[in-house]
C-alpha angles and dihedrals in degrees: 000000000000116000109213128214088191104043094173093050095232098126094048091043091054092046094051092047090050098049136004111238100189112121094359133130106238135189119193112199113207095018093167112188091342101256094134093043091054088061094064103017094118093058107065129066090230131004130196124188121196129188134158092223110091097195091055091051091051089054090047092050090047093054092040110133104176137057092220091069123087125184120201135178105240142116128241093241092061110035117188093217136094115244117274099030097118132051094201131026117198118202108172132153092352103122 
């Protein structure tokens, strides 16, 4: 059973209207426990979620359902990736 952060689907609907995710390389900053990622995880080619909170990342990794998803402990101010790796960066509900 998927636990949804966005039970009405408004957030995911707006995201999909704003930018197509299919086949993209996506970074989600502030992924938390991965609830939002799991709503669109089947669309991108590759998906990386970062968050500074280790307990949330452990939960995200435990609930990880796909091999194209990676979760890393990091902060948005100091990304551990070279420029141009991702097509899309999602930064939602992280402040």
